DOPA-858309 format. One record per atom (N, C-alpha, C): residue in three letters; x, y, z. Coordinates in pm, whole numbers, padded with zeros to 5 digits, always signed. Atoms other than C-alpha are relative to their C-alpha. Layout:
% DOPA-858309
ALAXYZ
...
This chain:
% DOPA-858309
MET+00084-00080+00002
MET+00009-00023-00018
MET+00062+00143+00022
ASP-00078-00144+00015
ASP+00273+00242+00076
ASP+00048+00082-00143
ILE-00069-00024+00137
ILE+00435+00192-00275
ILE-00117+00056-00112
GLU+00131-00043+00131
GLU+00065+00202-00481
GLU-00025+00136+00034
LEU+00047-00129-00039
LEU-00049+00497-00272
LEU+00073+00109-00027
ALA-00071-00078+00036
ALA+00251+00667-00332
ALA-00008+00038-00142
LEU+00027-00019+00128
LEU+00215+00646-00706
LEU-00122+00053-00045
ILE+00164-00046+00024
ILE-00138+00708-00704
ILE+00030+00143+00041
SER-00011-00162-00055
SER-00071+01052-00515
SER+00082+00080-00091
GLU-00087-00069+00108
GLU+00180+01163-00755
GLU-00087+00012-00120
ARG+00105-00023+00139
ARG-00067+01088-01049
ARG-00122+00087+00021
LEU+00099-00133-00059
LEU-00331+01308-00866
LEU+00015+00116+00033
GLN-00053-00124-00062
GLN-00100+01552-00768
GLN-00052+00063+00114
LEU+00018-00007-00145
LEU-00171+01520-00421
LEU+00105+00122+00069
ARG-00092-00101-00045
ARG-00029+01825-00221
ARG+00025-00037+00169
LEU-00026+00036-00123
LEU+00145+01713+00092
LEU+00107+00063+00049
PRO-00072-00113-00088
PRO+00334+01909+00349
PRO+00157-00059-00025
TYR-00139+00060+00014
TYR+00717+01888+00299
TYR+00067-00024+00126
LEU-00068+00050-00141
LEU+00921+01709+00569
LEU+00147-00018-00066
ARG-00147-00056+00065
ARG+01270+01756+00583
ARG+00051-00126-00014
PHE-00109+00102+00053
PHE+01574+01528+00458
PHE-00093-00132-00061
GLU+00069+00121+00087
GLU+01474+01150+00399
GLU-00142-00006+00029
LYS+00140+00041-00093
LYS+01115+01157+00581
LYS-00067+00048-00122
ASN+00053-00011+00114
ASN+00987+01282+00243
ASN-00035-00132-00063
ASP-00021+00135+00085
ASP+01067+00955+00092
ASP-00052-00133+00107
ARG+00019+00129-00104
ARG+00959+00747+00394
ARG-00144+00037+00048
ARG+00186-00012-00006
ARG+00567+00828+00398
ARG-00036-00139-00002
LEU+00074+00154-00011
LEU+00357+00530+00470
LEU-00137+00026-00037
ALA+00143-00037+00043
ALA+00008+00468+00346
ALA-00084+00065+00082
HIS+00099-00085-00061
HIS-00156+00615+00626
HIS+00017+00155-00019
ASP-00040-00147+00041
ASP+00025+00979+00521
ASP-00123+00007-00112
PHE+00048-00063+00138
PHE-00121+00946+00161
PHE-00150-00054+00045
LEU+00159+00027-00024
LEU-00478+00765+00295
LEU-00054+00147+00044
GLU+00067-00149-00040
GLU-00518+01091+00494
GLU-00024+00093-00073
ARG+00004-00113+00089
ARG-00475+01315+00225
ARG-00075-00049-00083
LEU+00064+00049+00113
LEU-00633+01139-00037
LEU-00187-00007+00043
ILE+00114-00004-00032
ILE-00974+01102+00200
ILE-00032+00147+00014
GLY+00044-00139-00009
GLY-00961+01459+00289
GLY-00018+00085-00068
ASP+00006-00096+00125
ASP-00901+01616-00039
ASP-00115-00082-00108
GLY+00109+00057+00102
GLY-01142+01340-00204
GLY-00125+00021+00033
LYS+00172-00020-00034
LYS-01451+01470-00034
LYS-00031+00117-00074
LYS+00055-00097+00082
LYS-01427+01751-00267
LYS+00074-00060-00171
CYS-00073+00014+00138
CYS-01175+01636-00572
CYS-00076-00154-00038
PHE+00033+00116+00056
PHE-01287+01264-00608
PHE-00164-00019-00038
GLN+00138-00021+00005
GLN-01596+01247-00792
GLN-00025-00092-00099
THR+00100+00098+00083
THR-01855+01010-00972
THR-00122+00042-00086
GLY+00153-00028+00096
GLY-02152+01027-01227
GLY+00037+00054-00168
GLY-00018-00030+00139
GLY-02129+01228-01549
GLY-00084-00021-00076
PRO-00099-00101+00015
PRO-02118+01365-01753
PRO+00008+00151-00002
VAL+00009-00148-00032
VAL-02259+01680-01650
VAL-00015-00013+00151
ASP+00025+00016-00149
ASP-02369+01575-01294
ASP+00081-00062+00073
PHE-00094+00117-00060
PHE-02086+01462-01118
PHE+00005+00065+00195
ARG-00006-00039-00133
ARG-02068+01415-00697
ARG+00120-00066+00066
THR-00113+00096-00067
THR-01851+01304-00450
THR-00007-00121-00006
ASN-00002+00116-00024
ASN-01751+00964-00444
ASN-00004-00052+00117
GLU+00015+00029-00138
GLU-01889+00854-00117
GLU+00045-00141+00018
GLU-00093+00127-00038
GLU-01792+00514-00158
GLU+00109-00029-00041
GLY-00144+00037+00004
GLY-01440+00516-00281
GLY+00052+00082+00113
ILE-00064-00098-00118
ILE-01394+00762-00002
ILE-00015-00080+00164
ARG+00003+00075-00080
ARG-01544+00520+00248
ARG+00054-00133-00027
MET-00077+00109+00056
MET-01340+00231+00097
MET+00141+00048+00066
LEU-00125-00087-00053
LEU-01033+00460+00150
LEU-00018+00004+00176
SER-00007-00003-00162
SER-01127+00513+00530
SER+00006-00116+00051
GLU+00002+00109-00058
GLU-01202+00159+00596
GLU+00161-00061-00019
ALA-00085+00088+00021
ALA-00866+00036+00467
ALA+00102+00094+00103
ASP-00103-00095-00095
ASP-00679+00364+00659
ASP-00011-00074+00149
LYS+00004+00047-00120
LYS-00841+00189+00986
LYS+00053-00085+00010
LEU-00079+00119-00087
LEU-00719-00140+00953
LEU+00171-00016-00037
LEU-00141+00007+00001
LEU-00386-00070+00837
LEU+00071+00084+00122
LEU-00033-00082-00126
LEU-00355+00176+01153
LEU-00029-00118+00121
SER+00047+00073-00107
SER-00498-00096+01387
SER+00089-00144-00047
TRP-00082+00126+00031
TRP-00359-00436+01207
TRP+00116-00028-00082
GLY-00126-00013+00051
GLY-00116-00345+00972
GLY+00131+00108+00033
ASN-00066-00059-00066
ASN+00086-00117+01204
ASN+00103-00063+00098
ARG-00065+00055-00136
ARG+00385-00280+01376
ARG+00028+00059+00137
ALA+00011-00046-00123
ALA+00383-00048+01669
ALA-00123-00012+00081
SER+00105+00027-00058
SER+00019-00111+01740
SER-00073-00144+00034
HIS+00040+00121+00014
HIS+00001-00473+01676
HIS+00078-00107-00020
SER-00107+00093+00027
SER+00199-00768+01704
SER+00032-00068-00099
PHE+00012+00062+00107
PHE+00318-00993+01448
PHE-00086-00099-00001
ASP+00051+00136+00027
ASP+00072-01262+01541
ASP-00156+00029-00067
ILE+00120-00034+00050
ILE-00196-01141+01305
ILE-00056-00137-00050
VAL+00053+00149+00052
VAL-00436-01452+01232
VAL-00061+00014-00159
ARG+00038+00027+00150
ARG-00554-01570+00893
ARG-00110+00093-00030
PRO+00108-00100+00051
PRO-00886-01380+00882
PRO+00035+00118+00033
GLU-00051-00192+00021
GLU-00752-01039+00997
GLU+00064+00026-00123
ALA-00068-00059+00121
ALA-00497-01053+00724
ALA-00086-00021-00156
GLN+00096+00001+00104
GLN-00744-01163+00486
GLN-00128+00101-00044
LYS+00079-00111-00004
LYS-00963-00893+00552
LYS+00049+00099-00033
LEU-00114-00118+00081
LEU-00691-00630+00536
LEU+00046-00018-00118
ILE-00042-00003+00142
ILE-00562-00762+00208
ILE-00133+00037-00090
ASP+00132-00062+00071
ASP-00936-00747+00075
ASP-00050+00159-00015
THR+00048-00147-00005
THR-00994-00406+00199
THR+00123+00082-00066
CYS-00074-00103+00064
CYS-00680-00274+00087
CYS-00042-00009-00160
GLU+00046+00034+00129
GLU-00748-00438-00253
GLU-00121+00104-00053
SER+00132-00109+00021
SER-01098-00261-00263
SER+00048+00113+00005
ALA-00041-00113+00022
ALA-00956+00076-00172
ALA+00061+00013-00114
LEU-00111-00008+00145
LEU-00688+00062-00487
LEU-00115-00005-00081
ALA+00107+00027+00113
ALA-01000-00047-00681
ALA-00098+00088-00016
SER+00061-00152+00011
SER-01166+00285-00614
SER+00033+00073-00081
PHE-00058-00094+00040
PHE-00952+00428-00832
PHE-00009-00062-00178
ARG+00051+00028+00101
ARG-01083+00225-01115
ARG-00135-00042-00024
CYS+00109+00004+00046
CYS-01376+00261-01324
CYS-00084-00110-00053
ASP+00048+00116+00035
ASP-01629+00007-01310
ASP-00068-00028-00117
SER+00021-00015+00137
SER-01751+00119-01660
SER+00094-00057-00093
CYS-00093+00030+00138
CYS-01451+00106-01895
CYS+00129-00100+00068
LYS-00108+00054-00068
LYS-01245-00075-01636
LYS+00136+00104-00039
ARG-00084-00087+00049
ARG-00960+00212-01669
ARG+00039+00074+00134
ASN-00043-00073-00101
ASN-00793+00400-01377
ASN+00002+00129-00053
ILE+00077-00116+00010
ILE-00890+00721-01296
ILE+00068+00124-00095
TRP-00109-00056+00063
TRP-00574+00874-01442
TRP+00034-00012-00112
PHE-00035+00057+00154
PHE-00582+00701-01797
PHE-00045+00118-00095
ALA+00045-00088+00122
ALA-00738+00994-01981
ALA+00045+00175+00044
ASP-00009-00110-00063
ASP-00573+01302-01848
ASP-00012+00117-00131
ALA+00040-00071+00145
ALA-00565+01486-02218
ALA+00055+00113+00024
ALA-00065-00165-00007
ALA-00349+01759-02101
ALA-00093+00092+00068
ASN+00126-00094-00064
ASN-00667+01870-01877
ASN+00095+00062+00125
SER-00098-00058-00110
SER-00515+02107-01629
SER-00097+00023+00075
GLU+00092+00024-00114
GLU-00845+02057-01408
GLU-00012-00097+00080
TRP+00006+00126-00014
TRP-00887+01701-01380
TRP+00057-00085-00084
VAL-00011+00156+00066
VAL-00799+01317-01456
VAL-00103-00054+00005
GLN+00085+00042+00041
GLN-01018+01123-01564
GLN-00027-00159-00059
CYS-00002+00120+00092
CYS-01118+00739-01685
CYS-00025+00030-00094
GLN+00016-00032+00139
GLN-01182+00656-02033
GLN-00135+00052-00054
CYS+00116-00014+00030
CYS-01534+00685-02037
CYS-00050+00176+00079
GLY+00022-00118-00031
GLY-01539+01001-01821
GLY-00098+00000+00167
LYS+00092+00015-00101
LYS-01764+00873-01527
LYS+00017+00003+00154
LEU-00098-00040-00107
LEU-01487+00895-01268
LEU+00104+00090+00018
ARG-00108-00125-00015
ARG-01244+01191-01190
ARG+00039+00028+00106
TRP-00077-00102-00109
TRP-01019+01381-00987
TRP+00014+00139-00035
ARG+00000-00146+00029
ARG-01015+01738-00992
ARG+00066+00063+00075
TYR-00098-00044-00062
TYR-00711+01911-00906
TYR-00016+00121+00092
GLY-00007-00137-00067
GLY-00664+02212-00657
GLY-00162+00021+00049
LYS+00140+00028-00071
LYS-01017+02116-00475
LYS+00019-00001+00132
GLY-00051+00037-00110
GLY-00857+01981-00181
GLY+00053+00107+00114
């Protein structure tokens, strides 16, 4: 999740605070999820072609993944004795959160067709988009 969310955050031009020295490169999934959830309330949209609304389901999946990563996936708060059902739920939830950036209709990622647009990136069919600068 740390790597995938870093790549997604870069593609969506997420604005993250500057951290000194190598701390910028050591951000974890929670850092990215926190910003994606916060900005997503204004930026992460579904619908179209004219009537876009906040993608509540996508934000809910991101939030659920963040909660589980903090409680079960965090070495500081959880021992290494995670049981199989917990591990499976964590994996499934994280995969669902990542899938929220893929359109159900055209099966393309939200950043597929940016087409040099300065306001948003969107999937191929235009039903899922992320608006820049609204967060």
